N, C-alpha and C positions, 0 to 999 in steps of 0.2 A: 693512533690519533694524536698523542702528545707530540710525536715527532713531526707530523704534518703541521700541527698548530704552531710549533716553535719555528718551523721553516717559514710559514707564512708571516709570522710576527717579525722574524729576522729580515725577510725581504721587504716588509713594509717600512721598517726603520732604515734599511739601506736605500729604499726609494726616496725617503725624505732627505737622506744624506746626499743623494745624487743631485738634488736640487740645491741644497745648501752649500755644498763644498765645491769651490771652483776646481775645474779640471776633471771632475767626475761627472761625465755626461750621462743622460738617460740611456744613450746607446751603449755606453760602457756598462751601465747597470744591467741592461737587458742581457748582455753577453755574460756578465757575471752570474746573474740569476739562472740563466740556462745551464751554465756550467755547474752550479750548485745542484740544480734539479737533476741534471744528468748523473752527477756523482752519487746523489742519494738513490736514484733509481737503480744505478749499477750496484750499489751496496745491497739494496733490497733484492735484486736479482741474484746476487752472489749468495745472500743468506738463504734464499729459496733453493738455489742449487745445492748448497751445503746440506740441506735437509733431505735431499733425494738420496736414496740408496744407490750405491755404485754397482753396476753389473759389468762383468767381464765375459765377453763372448769367446767360447772355446771352440775354435774352428771357424775359419773365415771363408767358407764356401758360398754358394749362390744364395742360400736361404739367409745367412747372416748378412751378406752384402746387400741383397735386394729387398729384404723384408725387415729383419730384426734391427739392424743399425738405423735405417730410416725411421722405424717405429719409435726407437728410443729418443728421437728428436722431438717426439710429440708427447712423451709420457710425463705425468705429473708427479709420480712418486719415486721414480728411479731414472737413472741416466747411464749412458755408455761411459764407463770409467776405465776399462782395460780390454786388452785383446790377448789371445793365446793362439799362436799359429806355428806351424812347422815350415812355413814358406817365407823366408826372409824378404823376398821381393815384394811381398804385400805390405810389409810394415810401414814403409815410408808413406805410401798412399793413405793408409788408415790414420796414421799419426797426424798428417796434415789436414785431412778432411774432417776429422773429429776431435782435433786438438788433444790428442792422447799423449801424456808425458812418457819419457823413456822408462821411468820406473814402473809404469803400468803395462809394459809390453813383456810378454812371456812366450817361451816356446815349450815344447813337450818335455824337454829335459829338465828345465828349471821351474816347472809348473808348481811343484810343492812349496817353493819359496813364496808363493802368493799368500801364505799364512801370515806373513809379516806386513802385509799391505792393508792398512786401515781404510784406503780409498775404496776397496772392493768388498762388498757385503754378500753378493750373489754371483755365482758363476752359472752360465747358461751353456750346457753341453750340446754342441751342434756338430757332432762328429758322426762318422759311419756307425751303424748300429752296434757292431761288435766292440766298439770302444766306449760305449755308454757306461757300462758297469765300472770299468777301471777309473775313468775320470770323475764319475760321481763319487766313488769311494775316496779317491784322493782329495777331491774338493772338500768332502765332509771332514776328513782328517785334518785338512788345512784350516778348519773352522769356518767354512763358508756355506751358506744356504745354496741349494741347487735347484735349477730348472733343467730337466733332461728332455730332450726331444723324443718324440714318439718314433717307432715303438720303444718302450722303456729299455728293453734289452733283447737279446736273442735266445734267452732261456729263462725258465722260471727260477732256477737256482740263482742266476745273476740278479734278477729282480729282488729276490729275497735278501741277497747280500747287500744290495744298495740301500734297501729300507733299513736294514740292521745297522749299517755304517752311519747313516744319518741319525738314527735314534741314539746310538752310542755317543755321537758327537754333539747331540742336542741341537741339531740343525734341521731345518725344514726341507722337504723334498717335494717338488711339484713336477708334473709331466706337461709337456708342451701341447696340451689339448686346447688350442685356440678357439675351437668352435663352441666351447662352453661359455664363451664371452661374446659370441656373435649373435645378434638379435633374431635372425631368421631361424637359426637352429634352436635358440632358446624358445622361440614361438612353437616350434615342432614339439619340444619337450612339454611345454605348457598345455598345448592342445591335447596331448596324450594323457598327461597326468590329471588334467581337469575334466577329461572326457567330453570336451567341447563338441565332438562329433560322435559321441558314444564310445563304447569300448573299442580299442584298436584290435582288429582281427588279423591284419596282414601288413607286412612291411616289404617294400621293394627298395633295395639299396644297391646302387651301382657306382663304382668309382674306378675308372680306367683311363689310361693315357699311353701314348707311345713312349717307349724308353729306347734311347739311342744305344747302339752297340758300343761296348767298351765302358759304359758307366759302371761305377762301383756298385750300384744297386743290383747289377747282374752277377756279382761275385758272391756266391753263397756264404763264404767264410766271413766276409765283411758285412753283408746285409742280413744274413740269417734266413733268407728266403727271397722270393720274388715279389710280385705285386701285392700278395696278401699282407706281407709285413709293412709295406710302404703305404698302400692305398686301402687295402681291405680292412685295416684297423679303423678307418673312418666309417666303413659300412657297419662294422661291429658296434662302434660307438653310437652311430646314428640310430641303429635299431634299438639299442639298450635304453638310450635316454628318451626315445619317442614312446616306447612301450612302458618304460618305467620299471622294468624288472630285469633280473639276470636270467639268462637262458639256462635250461636244465639239460639240453641235449643238442648235439650238432651232427650233421651229416655233410659230406662234401665229395666233390669229384673234380679232379684236375682236368683242364681242357686240353685239346689236341695242340701239339707243338707244330706250327706251320713254319717256324724258323728255328730249326734245331741247332744251328750254329750260334745264334744270338742267345738262345735260351738253353744252352748246354748245361748250366749249373742250377738254374731256378725254373720254376713253373712259368709258362707264358700266360696262363689264365687259370682261374679256379672259381667254381661255383660252390656255394655252401648255404645251408639252411639252419637257422637257429629256431629252436622250439622253446617257448616260454611257459611258465607254470600256469598262467591264466588262459592259455589256449592260443595265444597269438603265435604267428609263424613269420619269420623274416627270410625272404629269398634274396640272396646276395650274390653279386658277381664282381670280379675284379680282374683286370688284364693289363699287360704292358704292350699290347699290340692293337689297341682300338681306343675309341673315345667314349666316355660316359661319365655322367656326374649327376646322379639323381637320388633323392631320398623321398619316398612316397609312403603314406600311411592310409590304409583303407579301413574305415571304422563302421560301426553299426548304422550311423546316420549321415555318413558323408565321407569325404576324403580330404587330405591336405598333403602338399608336397613342395619340395624345393628342387629347382632345376635351372641353373647349376646349384649344387648343394654344399660343396666342400671347398670351393675356391677361396683365394685370399680376398677377392672383391667381386662385384658384379652378381651377387647371389640374388635369386628371384624366387618368390613363393606365391602359391595360389591355393585356394581351397574350393570345395564344392559350393561355397557361398560367394566366391569372388577372389580377387587378387589380394595378396598381403601387402599392405601399405607400410613397408619397413625400409628405413634407410640403411645403406651399407656403412660400416664403421672400420676403423683400423683395429682389426682383431688382435694383432700382436701387441699393440700398445695397451689395449685393455687387459690382455692376459698378463703382461709383465707388471703393469700398475697394480693389478689385483694381488699378485704374489708379493710385491713390495709392501703393500698395505698389510697383508697377512703377517709378514715378517716383523714389520714395525710395531704392529699392535697385537702380536702373539695370537693370531686367529688361524684356525685351520683353513687350508686351501681347499677349494672345491674340486681340484684335480690332483689328489695326492698320489704318492708312490703306490699305495694299495690299489688304486684304480688302474694304474699301469700294469701292476702284477696281475690283476684280474684279467685284463685284456690279453696279456701274453699267454696266460693259461688257455684262453679261448682260441687264440691263434694256433698254439701247439696242438690243441684238440682237433682243430680243422685239418691241419696237416696229417694227423693220425687217421682221421676219418677218411681222407682222400687216399691215403696209402693203403689202408685196410679194406676200404669199401664198406665199412660198417659204421653205424651211428656210435658216437662216443657220448657217454653221460658226463655231465658237468656238475661238480660240487663246488660252488662258489660261495664265499662268505657274503 
């Protein structure tokens, strides 16, 4: 307020001077005042920018390019400060488009030197699943907070190592579960927890899409599995936050492979069922050879569902009482802003590494159940 008052006072006196002093016209004064206002606004903007935590995207694939980087242009608590890529040809385009200085550009060989860069507070790991553990651990050792894309890792052991590394470094770890910040999915969780339609009895969760041949997600070593690791984790998540409980048992069956060449290393589809301590059951399906995007809850006094449920936008919901009147939002912007706020104010994230570990335990149990043909008991904290 003092700054604004002084500026108005100064411009008032300058206006009087424009009349009194020959050669200083009101036109000149107007130009001068606009220049002063512009300079102060720029200073204010720079100050606001300086308060934003810097995020470096590690991996510049489609999700970073089409979702995360654009979302970081809308965030209030964080900004795109740096990039890490193994593809030199991408650097020039990203530097120019997002005004990234040379000193904030890294590759996978010099990544550890990011520890000396005070512009970067958070690294967001957006790499193939098998690389999540390595770069989360390296980022933590470099003194950076971490967001890691889902699934957290390809093994329970790796998840545990990631959590331990961040704890030892005194840094926060969050998993890229954007739907925890998306209002339609939040509504599903609220309906379930508040028993708006009575106790939830049954969940139907489907997330499937076509996966083109040659994609890294069809490489077992890099992906850790097929559609279950990539899409099925959304079914797991949706079921858990809608019921509001952790499952106690899982059974599963892998689907038939109609394209044995494309799915030589991973499952084409898989059906699985989660059983919850309160009696609810979740029937889930995920595939890389069809389309599907549904989260439905059937309760004692009605039902509620999303279709589509897990996309980046265009989500729609309805209940046995009518349509959900909810606007779509930028999920990634809200997700990253929330984590930046948690870091800045030392608050726990709602999507911590422990949640990612829990989900990987469930995914591994689903694979075991499908392989053995027997239910697998779950012991989750």
